[in-house]
C-alpha positions as CSV (number, residue, x, y, z in Angstrom):
1,X,107.1,119.8,110.8
2,X,108.9,118.9,107.6
3,X,111.1,115.8,107.7
4,X,114.0,115.3,105.2
5,X,114.2,111.7,103.9
6,X,116.5,109.9,101.4
7,X,115.4,106.9,99.4
8,X,117.5,104.4,97.5
9,X,115.7,102.4,94.7
10,X,118.0,99.5,93.7
11,X,116.8,97.8,90.5
12,X,118.2,95.3,88.1
13,X,119.1,97.8,85.4
14,X,119.0,101.2,87.1
15,X,119.2,102.7,90.6
16,X,118.0,106.0,91.9
17,X,118.7,108.2,94.9
18,X,115.7,110.3,95.9
19,X,115.4,113.3,98.2
20,X,111.9,113.8,99.7
21,X,110.2,115.9,102.4
22,X,107.5,114.4,104.5
23,X,104.9,116.4,106.5
24,X,102.1,114.6,108.1
25,X,100.5,112.2,105.6
26,X,102.0,114.1,102.6
27,X,105.3,113.3,100.9
28,X,106.9,115.4,98.2
29,X,109.7,114.2,96.0
30,X,112.2,117.1,95.7
31,X,115.0,115.7,93.6
32,X,116.3,112.5,92.1
33,X,119.6,111.1,90.7
34,X,119.7,108.1,88.4
35,X,122.4,105.8,87.2
36,X,122.8,102.3,85.7
37,X,123.1,99.3,88.0
38,X,126.5,97.7,87.3
39,X,128.7,95.5,89.5
40,X,128.1,95.3,93.3
41,X,131.1,97.3,94.4
42,X,130.7,100.0,91.7
43,X,126.9,100.3,92.3
44,X,127.3,100.7,96.1
45,X,130.0,103.3,95.5
46,X,127.7,105.2,93.1
47,X,124.9,105.0,95.7
48,X,127.1,106.5,98.3
49,X,128.5,109.2,96.1
50,X,125.0,110.1,94.8
51,X,123.8,110.4,98.4
52,X,126.8,112.7,99.1
53,X,126.0,114.7,96.0
54,X,122.3,115.0,96.9
55,X,123.0,116.1,100.4
56,X,125.6,118.7,99.2
57,X,123.2,120.1,96.6
58,X,120.5,120.7,99.1
59,X,122.7,121.6,102.1
60,X,121.7,118.6,104.1
61,X,123.8,117.4,107.0
62,X,123.4,114.1,108.7
63,X,121.6,115.8,111.5
64,X,119.0,117.2,109.0
65,X,118.2,113.8,107.4
66,X,115.9,111.7,109.5
67,X,116.4,108.4,107.8
68,X,117.5,106.6,104.6
69,X,115.1,103.9,103.1
70,X,116.1,101.3,100.6
71,X,113.8,99.5,98.2
72,X,115.2,96.4,96.5
73,X,114.0,93.2,94.9
74,X,114.1,90.1,97.2
75,X,115.0,87.8,98.7
76,X,116.5,89.9,101.5
77,X,116.7,90.0,105.3
78,X,115.0,93.2,106.4
79,X,115.9,92.7,110.1
80,X,119.6,92.3,109.4
81,X,119.6,94.6,106.4
82,X,121.1,92.1,104.0
83,X,120.4,91.6,100.3
84,X,120.4,87.9,99.6
85,X,121.0,87.1,95.9
86,X,118.0,88.6,94.1
87,X,117.6,87.1,90.6
88,X,117.7,90.5,89.0
89,X,120.9,91.5,90.9
90,X,123.6,88.9,90.1
91,X,126.5,89.1,92.5
92,X,124.5,90.7,95.3
93,X,125.1,87.7,97.6
94,X,124.6,88.5,101.3
95,X,125.4,92.2,101.0
96,X,125.0,94.1,104.3
97,X,123.8,97.2,102.5
98,X,122.0,98.8,105.6
99,X,125.2,98.5,107.7
100,X,127.3,100.0,104.9
101,X,124.9,103.0,104.5
102,X,124.4,103.6,108.2
103,X,128.2,103.5,109.0
104,X,129.0,105.7,106.0
105,X,126.6,108.5,106.7
106,X,125.7,108.1,110.4
107,X,122.0,108.2,109.5
108,X,119.4,105.4,110.4
109,X,118.7,103.2,107.5
110,X,116.4,100.2,106.7
111,X,115.5,98.0,103.7
112,X,112.4,96.3,102.4
113,X,111.6,94.3,99.3
114,X,110.0,96.4,96.6
115,X,106.5,95.1,97.1
116,X,106.6,95.8,100.8
117,X,108.0,99.2,100.1
118,X,105.2,100.0,97.7
119,X,102.7,98.8,100.3
120,X,104.2,101.3,102.8
121,X,103.9,104.1,100.2
122,X,100.3,103.5,99.4
123,X,99.5,103.0,103.1
124,X,101.2,106.2,104.3
125,X,100.8,108.5,101.3
126,X,98.4,107.0,98.8
127,X,95.0,105.1,98.6
128,X,95.6,103.4,102.0
129,X,95.9,106.5,104.2
130,X,94.4,106.1,107.7
131,X,93.7,102.3,107.2
132,X,94.9,99.8,109.7
133,X,94.5,96.5,107.7
134,X,95.4,96.9,104.1
135,X,96.6,94.6,101.3
136,X,98.6,96.0,98.4
137,X,99.1,94.2,95.1
138,X,101.3,95.3,92.2
139,X,99.4,93.5,89.3
140,X,102.2,94.6,86.9
141,X,104.7,92.4,85.0
142,X,104.2,90.0,88.0
143,X,102.1,89.9,91.1
144,X,103.8,91.2,94.2
145,X,102.0,92.0,97.4
146,X,102.6,93.7,100.8
147,X,100.5,93.4,103.9
148,X,99.7,96.1,106.5
149,X,98.1,94.4,109.5
150,X,97.1,96.1,112.7
151,X,98.7,99.3,111.6
152,X,102.1,97.9,110.8
153,X,103.9,96.2,107.9
154,X,103.8,92.5,108.2
155,X,106.7,90.7,106.3
156,X,106.5,87.3,107.9
157,X,109.1,85.2,109.7
158,X,111.8,85.6,107.1
159,X,110.4,88.3,104.7
160,X,108.3,85.8,102.7
161,X,104.9,87.1,104.0
162,X,102.5,88.3,101.4
163,X,103.7,86.2,98.4
164,X,100.2,86.0,97.0
165,X,101.4,85.5,93.5
166,X,102.5,82.0,94.4
167,X,99.0,80.7,95.4
168,X,97.8,78.2,92.9
169,X,94.2,79.0,91.8
170,X,93.8,76.3,89.1
171,X,95.6,73.1,88.1
172,X,95.9,74.5,84.6
173,X,96.5,78.0,83.3
174,X,99.1,80.6,82.6
175,X,102.4,80.2,84.3
176,X,103.5,82.8,86.9
177,X,105.8,82.5,89.9
178,X,106.9,79.1,88.7
179,X,103.4,77.6,88.8
180,X,100.9,77.0,86.1
181,X,97.5,78.3,87.2
182,X,99.0,80.6,89.9
183,X,97.5,83.9,91.1
184,X,100.3,85.6,89.3
185,X,99.7,83.5,86.2
186,X,96.1,84.9,85.9
187,X,96.7,88.4,87.3
188,X,99.8,89.9,85.7
189,X,100.8,91.4,82.4
190,X,102.8,88.4,81.4
191,X,100.0,86.1,82.5
192,X,97.3,88.0,80.5
193,X,99.6,87.8,77.5
194,X,100.0,84.0,77.9
195,X,96.2,83.6,78.3
196,X,95.6,85.7,75.2
197,X,98.1,83.7,73.1
198,X,96.4,80.5,74.2
199,X,92.9,81.6,73.4
200,X,94.0,83.1,70.0
201,X,95.8,79.8,69.2
202,X,92.6,77.9,69.8
203,X,90.7,80.3,67.4
204,X,93.4,80.0,64.7
205,X,93.4,76.2,64.9
206,X,89.6,76.3,64.4
207,X,90.1,78.3,61.2
208,X,89.0,81.6,62.7
209,X,91.0,84.9,62.3
210,X,90.4,86.9,65.5
211,X,90.9,90.6,65.2
212,X,93.4,90.5,68.1
213,X,95.8,88.4,66.0
214,X,95.0,87.2,62.5
215,X,98.0,84.7,62.1
216,X,100.2,82.5,64.2
217,X,103.3,84.4,63.3
218,X,101.9,87.4,65.1
219,X,101.4,85.6,68.5
220,X,104.5,87.0,70.0
221,X,103.3,90.5,69.5
222,X,100.4,90.0,71.9
223,X,100.8,92.0,75.1
224,X,98.4,92.7,78.0
225,X,98.2,96.4,76.8
226,X,97.3,95.3,73.3
227,X,94.6,93.1,74.7
228,X,93.3,95.9,76.9
229,X,93.1,98.3,74.0
230,X,91.2,95.8,71.9
231,X,88.8,95.1,74.8
232,X,88.1,98.8,75.2
233,X,87.4,99.0,71.5
234,X,84.8,96.2,71.9
235,X,86.7,93.1,70.7
236,X,84.7,90.2,72.2
237,X,87.7,87.9,72.6
238,X,89.8,90.5,74.3
239,X,86.9,91.3,76.6
240,X,86.7,87.6,77.4
241,X,90.4,87.4,78.3
242,X,90.1,90.3,80.7
243,X,86.9,88.7,82.2
244,X,88.9,85.5,82.9
245,X,91.7,87.5,84.6
246,X,89.0,89.4,86.6
247,X,87.3,86.2,87.6
248,X,90.6,84.7,88.9
249,X,91.4,88.1,90.6
250,X,88.1,87.7,92.4
251,X,89.0,84.1,93.4
252,X,92.3,85.1,94.8
253,X,91.0,88.1,96.6
254,X,88.2,86.1,98.2
255,X,90.9,83.9,99.8
256,X,92.7,87.1,101.0
257,X,89.5,88.6,102.4
258,X,88.6,85.4,104.2
259,X,92.1,84.9,105.7
260,X,93.1,88.5,106.6
261,X,89.8,90.4,106.9
262,X,91.3,93.6,105.5
263,X,89.4,96.9,105.3
264,X,91.1,97.8,102.1
265,X,92.8,96.1,99.1
266,X,94.8,98.5,96.9
267,X,95.8,97.2,93.5
268,X,98.3,99.0,91.2
269,X,99.6,99.0,87.6
270,X,97.3,97.1,85.2
271,X,94.3,97.2,87.6
272,X,94.6,100.9,87.9
273,X,94.6,101.4,84.2
274,X,92.0,98.6,83.4
275,X,89.6,98.7,86.4
276,X,86.6,98.9,84.1
277,X,87.6,95.6,82.4
278,X,88.6,93.7,85.5
279,X,86.3,94.9,88.3
280,X,82.9,93.6,87.2
281,X,84.0,89.9,87.0
282,X,86.1,90.3,90.1
283,X,83.4,91.7,92.2
284,X,80.9,89.1,91.0
285,X,83.2,86.3,92.3
286,X,83.9,88.1,95.6
287,X,80.1,88.5,96.2
288,X,79.7,84.8,95.7
289,X,82.8,83.4,97.4
290,X,84.0,85.7,100.3
291,X,82.5,85.6,103.8
292,X,79.7,88.1,103.9
293,X,80.8,89.9,107.1
294,X,84.4,90.2,105.9
295,X,83.3,91.2,102.4
296,X,81.1,94.1,103.6
297,X,83.9,95.8,105.4
298,X,86.5,95.5,102.6
299,X,86.9,98.0,99.8
300,X,88.8,97.3,96.5
301,X,90.4,100.4,95.1
302,X,93.0,101.3,92.5
303,X,96.4,102.6,93.7
304,X,96.9,106.3,93.7
305,X,100.6,106.9,93.3
306,X,101.0,105.7,89.7
307,X,104.4,106.1,88.1
308,X,105.8,107.9,91.2
309,X,105.4,104.8,93.4
310,X,109.0,103.6,93.0
311,X,110.4,106.9,94.4
312,X,107.7,107.1,97.0
313,X,108.3,103.4,98.1
314,X,112.0,104.0,98.9
315,X,111.2,107.2,100.8
316,X,108.3,105.4,102.6
317,X,110.8,102.8,104.0
318,X,112.7,105.8,105.5
319,X,109.5,107.3,106.9
320,X,108.6,104.0,108.5
321,X,111.8,104.1,110.5
322,X,110.7,107.3,112.2
323,X,107.2,106.0,112.8
324,X,108.6,102.9,114.6
């Protein structure tokens, strides 16, 4: 049976209203409306008017839409349905967005932070299908994570469960999540760029001119993507930088494997694109550090949903309402 769902993706610069149809473990995005994120009142008005427009365009009544899911950056209270002052959404201070949407449309609604929403998407419709214990990690600009434990999303006592990026893996290292040497510091796009700039600076101070960056005035041009391209082309320094990131990925995942005993760890964004650069060093550390019995039942795989994950994440929050 086909189930109509609506997803709201609320971001710092843009929002989207997505119409999707779920059937079994398949989810298809049918249509999407986008608009810029502005002030709180105007943005909520635009969300509601876009839902109305979407429902009218596809002849959807409230009886024909099973649920509305909202994906938004945290912090938030998923139980009360409140957005609580996310850093990328100034002015969104204790906004009861779920109550507003539910009362306006008469359709069940729920909200999850974007990492949890992405975890639901990969679990229900991506690489994590049919698993019961799965960890999802973004590995993008930052390191977000979502936990699926015993066949359900686990968000913790107050929606702070799964904040793996905040774990400190070293006393020194790239800064991420407000900590030098954190998991996010070593395993994110911004962290890899920091690591590369540090290693290149060392080379330049020794009088060397690495191919990755031949002068100090070019340091700000170094990105994780640029380092990956150089590594694939065979640059030894770029390969070393990704080896370091892969090693710390293995250290962090070994802790996750020992603590949570998952059957699957799904990693998106940079890992999906650069698995061949990160996986060898990562797996070597996991083989050495993780408990053997837990390690043997855990697979490490790239995410499947790619660029569609934002749309799928919001729709998956809606799908999760039905399943529960």
